Structures are given as structure tokens and as C-alpha cells.
C-alpha positions, 0 to 999 in steps of 0.5 A: 109711316109714309111721308109726302113724296114717298113712293110705296107699293100698296096694291098688286094687280093680277092680269091674266093672259090667254094663249089662244089666238083670234081663231080660237086655237092655241098659239104654236109652241116654239123652242129655244135652247133649253126652253119652250115658249108660247105667245100670250096676249093680255087685254088692255086694262084700266086701274083706278084708285083713290089714295088718302092720308091724314092731313092731305087731300085725297088723290085720284089716280087712273092708270091705263095698261095697254094691250100686250103680247109676249112670248112666255116660257 
């Protein structure tokens, strides 16, 4: 049972990144102590859903996930 104002994870969003730059070449790998890292780019994404529950109005939610670049081991 989920009560009003309770927060629960109900979905998982899989967002694939790329380690290829705008020139079509892979980003350079660089090394730190005991690990190697490469840059990964994630495009902006939009997530939309409707959530409903008996006895309450349906809620429409939209979340914008901005573009992001990270260094990933």
C-alpha cells in the first residue's frame, strides 16, 4: 500500500552514454592511481509519465534530464 505524500521508486530509466567525441573518435583514456578513466557523454532526455491511484486524481509528471559528461572508470 502506498499512502498519500509517500515517495516510492516505481521505475528505472536506462540512459546509455557514448565515449565517442563529435569528431567520431573515441575519447582518450587517462590513468589515475589504480584506475583508468574515459569520458562519457549522455544526451539530454525527457521522461514523462502518469501516476494514478484509487481515490486520487491522476498526476502527470515530466522530468528533463540535462546533457552530462562524466569521467567513468
